[in-house]
LUMROLUM-226409 format. One record per residue (C-alpha): residue number from 0; x, y, z. Coordinates in pm, 1 decimal. Last residue first. Example, Ala and Ser with C-alpha at 12.3 -4.5 7.8 and 13.67 -1.06 7.14 Angstrom:
! residues 2
num_x_y_z
1_1367.0_-106.0_714.0
0_1230.0_-450.0_780.0
END
This chain:
! residues 400
num_x_y_z
399_-4062.5_3792.6_2948.7
398_-4335.8_3913.5_2711.4
397_-4328.2_4273.1_2831.5
396_-3947.9_4259.2_2828.1
395_-3938.2_4157.3_2461.5
394_-4183.4_4434.0_2362.9
393_-3971.7_4695.2_2537.9
392_-3655.1_4556.4_2377.8
391_-3805.3_4563.9_2028.1
390_-3922.9_4923.4_2075.2
389_-3577.7_5021.7_2204.4
388_-3413.0_4863.2_1900.4
387_-3644.8_5052.9_1665.1
386_-3559.1_5381.1_1837.8
385_-3187.7_5310.2_1812.3
384_-3216.7_5208.7_1447.8
383_-3400.4_5529.0_1360.3
382_-3163.2_5746.0_1562.1
381_-2871.1_5606.5_1362.1
380_-2581.0_5411.5_1511.1
379_-2304.6_5474.2_1761.4
378_-2546.7_5449.4_2052.6
377_-2365.7_5156.1_2212.8
376_-2516.3_4924.3_2473.9
375_-2298.9_4739.6_2719.8
374_-2448.5_4468.0_2936.4
373_-2462.6_4411.9_3309.4
372_-2544.7_4101.3_3510.2
371_-2195.1_3953.6_3462.7
370_-2034.2_4267.9_3599.4
369_-1867.7_4121.5_3908.8
368_-1534.1_4040.2_3748.0
367_-1441.5_4270.9_3464.0
366_-1556.8_4408.0_3130.3
365_-1589.0_4067.2_2963.5
364_-1881.6_3966.5_3183.4
363_-2096.2_4259.7_3069.5
362_-2234.7_4101.0_2755.0
361_-2216.6_4328.3_2447.1
360_-2533.3_4433.7_2264.7
359_-2695.5_4297.4_1949.2
358_-3066.3_4337.4_1888.8
357_-3201.9_4051.9_1678.9
356_-3522.8_4006.5_1881.4
355_-3499.7_3655.1_2026.1
354_-3140.9_3538.6_1974.1
353_-2971.0_3878.1_1996.2
352_-3167.6_3995.0_2296.2
351_-3124.4_3652.1_2455.1
350_-2744.2_3675.6_2450.1
349_-2750.7_4023.0_2603.9
348_-2984.3_3910.9_2880.9
347_-2795.7_3592.0_2962.7
346_-2635.9_3708.7_3289.3
345_-2961.3_3889.8_3374.2
344_-3169.5_3570.9_3375.5
343_-3496.0_3684.1_3534.1
342_-3496.1_4020.2_3360.3
341_-3586.0_4371.6_3474.3
340_-3423.1_4415.8_3813.7
339_-3098.0_4229.5_3733.0
338_-3038.2_4386.6_3391.8
337_-2768.1_4628.9_3511.3
336_-2701.7_4894.6_3250.3
335_-2365.6_4990.9_3096.3
334_-2431.3_5283.3_2863.0
333_-2205.3_5370.0_2574.9
332_-2055.3_5606.6_2318.2
331_-1798.6_5818.9_2505.9
330_-1925.3_6097.8_2733.0
329_-2123.9_6198.6_3038.9
328_-2323.4_5875.1_3039.3
327_-2625.2_5856.8_3267.0
326_-2590.0_5573.7_3518.4
325_-2833.7_5290.5_3458.3
324_-3055.2_5071.2_3671.2
323_-3300.1_4951.3_3409.1
322_-3675.1_4993.7_3446.6
321_-3781.7_4987.0_3080.7
320_-3864.3_5358.9_3093.4
319_-3512.9_5423.2_3227.4
318_-3358.4_5238.7_2935.2
317_-3565.5_5433.9_2684.0
316_-3485.7_5772.6_2836.2
315_-3113.5_5693.2_2844.5
314_-3119.1_5566.7_2486.8
313_-3289.0_5878.8_2351.8
312_-3062.2_6106.2_2558.2
311_-2751.2_5935.6_2424.1
310_-2883.1_5978.1_2071.2
309_-2908.1_6355.7_2117.6
308_-2559.9_6367.0_2267.9
307_-2427.4_6163.9_1976.6
306_-2574.3_6417.0_1733.5
305_-2408.7_6714.4_1902.0
304_-2078.5_6526.3_1925.8
303_-2091.8_6452.0_1552.7
302_-2156.2_6815.5_1463.9
301_-1870.3_6934.6_1686.7
300_-1627.4_6680.7_1538.5
299_-1722.8_6779.9_1184.0
298_-1674.1_7147.9_1268.2
297_-1323.5_7074.1_1397.6
296_-1216.4_6920.4_1067.2
295_-951.7_7150.1_920.9
294_-632.0_7143.2_1127.1
293_-656.0_6819.9_1322.6
292_-813.5_6611.5_1048.0
291_-585.4_6771.0_786.7
290_-280.3_6651.3_979.5
289_-447.9_6310.8_996.1
288_-437.3_6290.1_616.0
287_-55.8_6307.1_627.5
286_-46.0_6025.0_879.5
285_-269.1_5822.5_649.3
284_-22.1_5881.4_364.4
283_261.3_5736.7_573.8
282_99.4_5421.2_710.5
281_199.4_5378.0_1075.5
280_564.1_5310.4_1163.0
279_806.7_5015.8_1189.9
278_508.3_4793.5_1288.6
277_708.7_4560.4_1512.7
276_1078.2_4622.8_1588.3
275_1066.0_4998.0_1529.7
274_742.9_5024.7_1728.4
273_891.0_4856.5_2035.5
272_1206.9_5068.6_2014.9
271_992.1_5382.2_1990.3
270_823.5_5285.9_2317.1
269_1165.6_5302.8_2483.4
268_1230.4_5655.6_2352.9
267_875.6_5757.1_2448.1
266_959.6_5654.2_2805.5
265_1269.3_5876.2_2823.1
264_1085.5_6166.1_2656.4
263_802.8_6165.8_2908.7
262_468.0_6099.9_2743.8
261_235.5_6145.0_2450.7
260_119.0_5844.1_2250.5
259_-57.0_5845.4_1915.7
258_-323.5_5675.2_1711.2
257_-399.9_5569.8_1356.1
256_-582.6_5264.5_1230.8
255_-760.6_5395.8_917.3
254_-1052.8_5160.4_976.7
253_-1175.8_5347.9_1284.1
252_-1147.4_5692.5_1124.1
251_-1470.3_5853.1_1248.9
250_-1285.4_6176.7_1334.7
249_-1342.1_6185.6_1710.7
248_-1361.8_5807.6_1751.8
247_-1085.7_5659.2_1536.9
246_-830.8_5942.6_1547.5
245_-613.5_5841.9_1839.5
244_-516.4_5871.4_2204.2
243_-284.8_5717.3_2461.6
242_-135.0_5948.3_2725.5
241_158.8_5814.2_2926.2
240_170.1_5987.3_3263.6
239_434.5_6004.1_3537.6
238_627.6_6308.5_3412.8
237_302.6_6493.7_3344.4
236_150.2_6411.1_3682.2
235_292.0_6673.1_3919.9
234_-16.1_6893.5_3914.3
233_-300.9_6746.0_3711.8
232_-259.1_6833.2_3343.7
231_-115.4_6487.8_3272.1
230_-453.4_6337.6_3354.2
229_-615.4_6525.1_3067.2
228_-922.3_6716.5_3192.3
227_-1251.1_6666.2_3007.0
226_-1522.9_6903.1_3119.1
225_-1881.2_6832.6_3217.9
224_-2172.2_6698.6_3015.7
223_-2163.8_6581.7_2654.0
222_-1801.5_6472.6_2604.1
221_-1688.9_6285.7_2291.2
220_-1360.9_6472.6_2234.9
219_-1178.1_6284.1_2512.8
218_-1298.2_5942.2_2393.7
217_-949.7_5806.9_2307.1
216_-808.2_5932.3_2637.9
215_-641.2_5612.2_2757.9
214_-432.8_5734.1_3052.3
213_-143.3_5504.8_3132.9
212_-23.9_5612.0_3475.1
211_313.0_5542.2_3638.1
210_339.0_5477.5_4008.8
209_555.0_5610.1_4292.9
208_311.2_5519.0_4572.7
207_293.1_5874.2_4710.1
206_276.3_6032.4_4365.6
205_19.5_5792.0_4222.5
204_-185.2_5809.3_4542.2
203_-196.7_6189.3_4533.0
202_-278.8_6176.1_4161.4
201_-584.6_5960.7_4231.5
200_-723.1_6222.5_4468.2
199_-641.0_6494.1_4214.2
198_-825.1_6302.9_3943.2
197_-1147.5_6273.0_4139.9
196_-1135.1_6643.9_4233.5
195_-1070.1_6742.1_3871.6
194_-1374.7_6555.9_3742.7
193_-1394.2_6198.9_3613.9
192_-1619.2_6122.1_3316.2
191_-1842.5_5813.8_3312.5
190_-1951.8_5676.0_2974.1
189_-1990.8_5331.2_3129.4
188_-1820.0_5088.1_2887.6
187_-1573.0_5245.6_2801.4
186_-1504.6_5546.5_3018.5
185_-1476.6_5911.0_2938.2
184_-1225.3_5837.0_3074.7
183_-984.6_5544.3_3077.3
182_-724.8_5492.2_3350.0
181_-448.7_5229.8_3380.1
180_-247.9_5250.0_3702.3
179_113.1_5139.7_3689.5
178_404.2_4943.0_3832.5
177_255.3_4749.8_4123.1
176_495.6_4475.7_4238.7
175_553.9_4616.4_4589.3
174_176.0_4617.0_4629.5
173_-97.0_4869.7_4551.9
172_-452.1_4739.4_4593.6
171_-512.9_4936.4_4916.2
170_-452.0_5262.8_4732.7
169_-691.3_5176.3_4452.8
168_-963.5_5085.1_4699.0
167_-895.9_5403.8_4897.2
166_-926.0_5612.6_4581.4
165_-1280.9_5488.0_4518.7
164_-1363.6_5581.3_4161.2
163_-1727.8_5635.6_4066.8
162_-1903.6_5373.4_3858.0
161_-2247.6_5475.6_3985.8
160_-2261.8_5171.2_4213.5
159_-1894.0_5217.6_4294.5
158_-1578.8_5114.8_4106.5
157_-1423.8_4769.4_4116.4
156_-1048.1_4730.5_4128.9
155_-906.9_4467.8_3893.1
154_-537.6_4386.2_3912.5
153_-396.1_4296.9_3571.7
152_-67.9_4101.3_3593.6
151_213.1_4189.8_3358.3
150_413.8_4006.6_3095.7
149_315.3_4225.8_2800.9
148_63.3_3961.3_2694.0
147_-91.5_3976.4_3039.9
146_-137.5_4353.1_3020.0
145_-275.4_4321.4_2666.9
144_-521.5_4062.1_2797.6
143_-661.4_4275.9_3077.9
142_-670.9_4601.9_2884.4
141_-849.3_4431.2_2593.6
140_-1169.1_4396.4_2796.6
139_-1240.8_4773.3_2813.0
138_-1302.0_4839.7_3179.8
137_-1564.0_4791.8_3447.5
136_-1348.7_4819.9_3643.0
135_-1051.9_5021.3_3765.4
134_-730.0_4864.7_3629.9
133_-423.6_4837.9_3853.0
132_-122.5_4706.1_3663.5
131_106.2_4456.5_3834.8
130_460.4_4363.8_3737.6
129_515.7_3988.9_3697.9
128_761.3_4010.0_3407.2
127_883.6_4366.7_3374.0
126_643.0_4626.7_3246.3
125_716.0_4976.1_3112.8
124_774.6_4942.6_2737.6
123_534.9_4653.3_2679.0
122_258.5_4839.1_2862.3
121_306.0_5151.3_2650.7
120_336.3_4962.5_2322.9
119_19.8_4761.3_2385.8
118_-178.4_5068.0_2488.0
117_-57.0_5250.3_2177.2
116_-138.3_4944.3_1968.4
115_-495.7_4984.3_2088.2
114_-477.6_5355.9_2005.3
113_-421.3_5286.3_1637.0
112_-110.5_5219.7_1426.2
111_104.8_5453.0_1640.6
110_244.5_5808.1_1616.1
109_496.8_5900.1_1886.8
108_495.3_6223.2_2088.0
107_746.9_6358.4_2342.3
106_991.3_6441.4_2060.4
105_720.3_6662.6_1905.3
104_700.7_6872.7_2223.5
103_404.4_6826.3_2453.6
102_252.5_7122.3_2636.0
101_-92.7_7113.7_2792.8
100_-340.2_7399.4_2758.2
99_-634.4_7169.5_2699.1
98_-778.1_7234.8_2353.6
97_-523.7_7471.8_2200.6
96_-213.8_7317.4_2357.6
95_-330.1_6966.3_2276.1
94_-399.0_7069.0_1915.5
93_-63.5_7240.9_1869.4
92_126.0_6932.1_1991.1
91_-88.3_6707.9_1771.8
90_-12.5_6930.8_1470.7
89_361.7_6923.9_1544.1
88_350.7_6545.0_1570.6
87_169.2_6534.4_1237.7
86_426.4_6754.2_1062.2
85_709.8_6556.2_1222.5
84_577.4_6244.3_1052.6
83_585.7_5951.2_1290.8
82_830.6_5811.3_1545.9
81_946.6_5551.5_1294.4
80_1023.9_5829.4_1046.2
79_839.0_5762.9_721.4
78_870.8_5473.5_480.0
77_730.8_5514.9_130.4
76_380.3_5571.5_-6.5
75_374.6_5949.1_22.3
74_407.7_5980.4_-355.5
73_219.7_6304.2_-414.3
72_-70.1_6111.6_-565.0
71_-103.0_5911.8_-243.7
70_-85.5_6228.6_-34.0
69_-351.3_6390.4_-249.8
68_-582.2_6094.3_-195.7
67_-517.9_6100.4_180.2
66_-597.7_6472.9_188.3
65_-919.6_6413.9_-3.6
64_-1027.6_6150.0_246.5
63_-949.8_6382.8_536.8
62_-1133.9_6675.0_373.5
61_-1438.5_6447.9_321.6
60_-1492.6_6373.6_689.4
59_-1485.2_5997.1_759.4
58_-1842.3_5882.3_722.9
57_-2059.3_5884.1_1036.3
56_-2153.8_5552.3_1194.6
55_-1909.6_5601.8_1480.1
54_-1768.7_5264.3_1588.3
53_-1815.8_5161.2_1948.4
52_-1945.9_4815.4_1861.8
51_-2249.9_4665.8_2033.5
50_-2577.4_4832.8_1945.7
49_-2609.6_4643.0_1619.2
48_-2963.7_4603.8_1490.2
47_-2990.7_4264.6_1323.4
46_-3236.1_4212.2_1038.9
45_-3163.0_3841.7_984.5
44_-3069.1_3749.6_625.5
43_-2829.8_3465.8_699.3
42_-2530.0_3699.4_657.3
41_-2692.2_3921.9_920.7
40_-2688.6_3630.8_1164.3
39_-2315.4_3574.5_1113.3
38_-2242.1_3945.9_1131.2
37_-2424.8_3970.1_1465.1
36_-2217.8_3688.7_1609.3
35_-1899.9_3863.6_1491.5
34_-1991.1_4184.9_1673.9
33_-2009.7_4003.0_2006.6
32_-1669.2_3845.7_1943.1
31_-1523.2_4188.0_1862.4
30_-1630.0_4320.5_2202.5
29_-1513.6_4016.5_2399.4
28_-1176.5_4011.6_2221.7
27_-1060.7_3651.2_2218.2
26_-875.9_3526.4_2522.5
25_-516.2_3535.3_2641.1
24_-440.0_3301.8_2931.7
23_-247.8_3040.7_2733.6
22_-101.2_3293.6_2493.6
21_223.9_3350.1_2685.8
20_256.7_2973.7_2722.7
19_305.2_2925.2_2350.8
18_31.2_2745.1_2156.5
17_152.7_2396.5_2063.7
16_212.1_2313.7_1700.1
15_387.8_1991.3_1608.0
14_67.2_1786.1_1617.9
13_-83.8_1990.7_1336.9
12_239.5_1969.3_1141.2
11_245.8_1593.9_1182.9
10_-110.4_1564.3_1058.0
9_-26.7_1777.0_755.5
8_279.9_1569.0_682.4
7_88.6_1241.9_715.9
6_-193.9_1363.5_493.3
5_51.1_1465.2_220.8
4_251.5_1144.7_264.8
3_-50.3_922.3_195.4
2_128.5_592.5_222.1
1_108.3_354.8_-69.0
0_0.0_0.0_0.0
END
């Protein structure tokens, strides 16, 4: 008999692969996994309303698209500086000064392929194996796994009933292995915005405990009530803070994958090493288009924020009418309601919404321990779809 060498080789290859230990505790993205289920149903012809992904439904502003086209025609298709185009770093520096009165020189800024990579770079650059990172929860699920991938240990610290920070909980969670605190505000998934008093209390702990702070400020332009204050603007915090930001949310550029980091020069220098040995640099012509975003597209940001605020109010009113415990969002694109008082199986509420009425939300379990009865709902879709989703949810709850 002849042996099937092709089958044997394939079988051997399959047996030869063992996932490395560093991936053993890394899971799939909880937010992207929820979106994938909706895509599968939509491909079967189901009229799914997606209230899961935090992706603005607005088109990328036309001036940005035109700038990218010009950059392509001008030949900006080659390598750029690994730290990013100096023109873009200058524009970011000017923008931060204009909006918030904070000063970052171009050599304190590095352009990244999206804010998520910014978080990855920052954690990789500061963590030794076994270092701990304190993460107030609920929090974006990727923080936990990126921390683990970078060799660190995520330490979850629950916030209050209204998702307020408890400085004493953070303080008591610090150990000799704690390297950093990871903040995100306006928050994903709650929409909560921290005020100056909150931030100053946290800053006192950071100073006294000698910590670094990674401040994910990707939603800083999407603020509806209150004032956004960059963490590095708090007294004494600039030299301890790594700001992560990007263009996805404010300029509806999610697919363009462009972000940036601002921080102390010595830390940016180490982050640059990580970028040089991975992505090299973000796409050159996209960086050029981002200069136009910062210089010419403020009116588009203002119009989008106005519309998101209107949608937020629609969702808040609808959730309250259905009896949900929900904290009103001050910013970002989300609410994070507790389904315990309105549904008999709150841990499965999100799953049942998709199965029974084709409304897709994100289960709360991925956002931290203790939030299994919550779910995240995004209002980054049209008013019409939001209103239809609320009608479906009201009918579903009446029947269940």
